[in-house]
N, C-alpha and C positions, 0 to 999 in steps of 0.2 A: 419115382413114386416114394421110395424109402429115404432119399437123401435128406429131406427136410428134418425128419425125425432122428436120423442117425447123427446129424450135426447137433440138433437140439439136446439130445440125451447122451452124446458122446459114446455112440455105439460103433462097434466094428463088425463087419459081416463075418459069419462063422458057418457058412453053408450056402447052398443054392436056394433061390426063391421057390416058394410053394404057392400054387394057385388053387383056390377052392371056388365053389360056386358063389360064395359071398364075400371072400376076403383074399388078400394077398399077405403072405407070411414070409418072414426072413429070419433064419437062425442068426443070432447076434451074440456079442459079448460086450459087457460094460464093466470096465476095470477088472477083466478076467472072469466075471460072473456070467455064465450062460443064461440067455433069455430068448424069447421069441417076439419079434416085432410083428404086430398084426395091424394091417391097414384095411378096415372094413370097406367094402364096395356097396353092399346091399343097404338100402335105407334103414331097415329095421336093425341091422347090425350096428350101423353108425349111431342110431339113436341109443341103443344099449350101451355103447362105449361112452357116449356123452353123459348118460345117466350115471354110469359107474364113476366117471371122473367127477361129476357134480357131487356125488355122495361121499367122495373121499376114498373110494375103493379103486385106486389107480395103481397099476403095476409100476408106472413111472415114478410115482411117489414112493413106493416101497423100495425100488432100486435106489432112489436118491437118498432116502433116510436110512436104509438098512433095517428099518423096523417093519414088522407086520402088524396089522390091526389085531387087537385082542378083544374085539367086540363084534357082536352080530349086528349087522346093519339092515334095518327093515326099509329097503329102498322104496317099496310101494307106499308105505306110510309117509316117508319123507317127501316123495313126489306129490302125494295127495295134499299134504300140508302146504307145500310150496305153491301149488295151484290155487288153493283156497286163499292164500295171501295176496294173490294178484288182483 
């Protein structure tokens, strides 16, 4: 379950997997930086993850660039605008 993401993002396991009612989590490290890999199982959780990635609010992006967004992102407004454009 975690292998695809660990390879894609160059992650190393750093603890035991954690199971919740909606997700599977794994403590990891990327280039020595601790992080938590979350794989959503619940449809609502998966939709939320897709929406965050679409809006640019992605932990993978932050780990890759080393930068944190310095702006407030109005995800609801952005999603509504995207739907209107379809």
